[in-house]
N, C-alpha and C positions, 0 to 999 in steps of 0.2 A: 714510553710508551706511547704510541702512536693508536688515535683512537679508531675504530671499527666503524666503518662506513654502513649503514643498512641500505640495503637496497630493497630491490625492486624486481621480482621474477616470477615467472612464470610455472615456476618449477614448483610441485604441493610440500613446502617446505611450515605450514602451519598446517594446524588442528580443522576443521571442521565442528569442533564442539564449539568456540564461540557465535558463528555466525547465524548455528542453530538460534544458540540462548539467540541471540535479540530477535531472529526473528522469532519466537518463539516468548518473547516480550509485547512485541509488535503484538501480535495474536492475542493475545491477554488481553491489553490494551485496547484492542479493537472489540474483544467481543465486551468487558468490564463493562463500558461507554457503552454495549447498542441494547445490553443487557438494560438498565442503567435508563435507562431515553426512553426505548417503552416498560419501564413501569414506572413513571412520571409521566409518557408525555401518551395522546389516544393520540393516530394516527390524520396528519392535518394539524394540530396544537400547537401555534406557536410562542414562545418567551422572547418577545426583544429585551437583548442583552445589553444593548450598548448600541447608540446611532447608523451605523455600517453594520450592526450581526447578532444573527436568533438563535434558538432552540429551538427547533422545527422537528419533527417526526416526519419522517421523506419513505418512501417506498421504493428501488430504483430495478423492473425489471429489467432491463434491458441495461448494457455496457456506459461509459462514461460520459458524460453529456445524457443521459436516455434513449441514446443510441439504438435504436429495435427494440425501444418496451415497449411500444405498440403491438409488436404479434405476436402469433397464439398462446405461447410459451416454451415452441424448443429452443429462444435466441437461452432462457436457464439454461440445457443440459445445454448445449454446444458451446455457454461463457464456463461454465463450471468445466467444463472437456478444457479448454484455453487454458484458465488456473493452476490446473493440477498438472497440462503438460506443461506450462511452463516454469511451475514450481517443480518438477524433473527435471528439466534441462539446466533453472538456478543451482540445485543443488548438486547435479554436475562440475557445473563449472566452476563452481564454489572450492568444490573437492581439489580441479586443479588448479587453482588460483590460491587456496587458499592465503595462503602466505603475501600479500597482496593488498589492501588494509584498505584505502578508498573501495576499490572495486567489489571486497568483500562487503563494504559497508553497502554499499550502493545496492548486491546482492543482494542484503539479509532482509533491508526492508523492504523493496518488492516483491522478493517474498514473505514473510509476513503478514504486509498487504494482499495479498497475490491468494492465506489459503485462508486467512482473516474474511473474505468477500466470498472464495468457495461456500467457507463452512456455513454464511447466509445461505446463498441458493442451493444449497443442500436439507436443510433446516428449514427452510419459506416460503422458500420460491422467489426471493426476489433479497434486496442488496437493502440494511438499514443508516439509512442516510443521516442526520443531526446539522450539521455545523449549517449556518447559512452566511451571508455576508454580502452587502446591496449595498450601493453608492451613492447616494447622492440620487436618488430615483433615478437612476440609471439605473434599475435594475436586478433583478440580483443572480447572483449569483446558484449556478447548479448543487442545493446542498451535494453536502460528502460527509465524510468521515472515519475515522481514526486511521483506518486502511488507503482508504486511495489518499490523505494526505503523506504515508509512508510511504508512499510507492511515489509521486509525486518529490520528497525529498530524497527520494531515491536513486530515482531521474536523476534529476539535476544531481546528485554525486554523482552517479556512470556517467553524464557532461561532462564534466570536471575536471573529471579521469581522467574519459577518454586526450579530452583537449593541454595538459599534464602533458601526459604523454607524446602526445604529437607535439611538444613545441619541448622536449628532451630528444 
């Protein structure tokens, strides 16, 4: 008997459910970690964990790297709208390409991260960040959270998937 080979098609051959489940797990982990950090830390409080990593409670009213964080407040609604729009578009893409595993993993991680940060903006008016990496006096990388991590991993998978697709 010949073994059938799995192919990656753009036809909606898979279910949307597992991808939404992955996004839901990311949202849950993100929100639980943020609730925990806000219960254990005061704003600005820092706990040194290693010589390159701290936990710190920080708020970001802007976007990545605190972009537009010093504005008057309109950015809250702007970034919330972008997050909701991105989530709706990602759900459309997941439905359309549900059979493409790596592509959908990437989208599910980005979706979970985007919704996690939208929840913060809606509830608090800012995103809660707490992971603080730094290296030998070269300064601190901006603090981030589980949602941001999922978005970055999803973006890396998306790039890897595109490079793989181009090489075929």
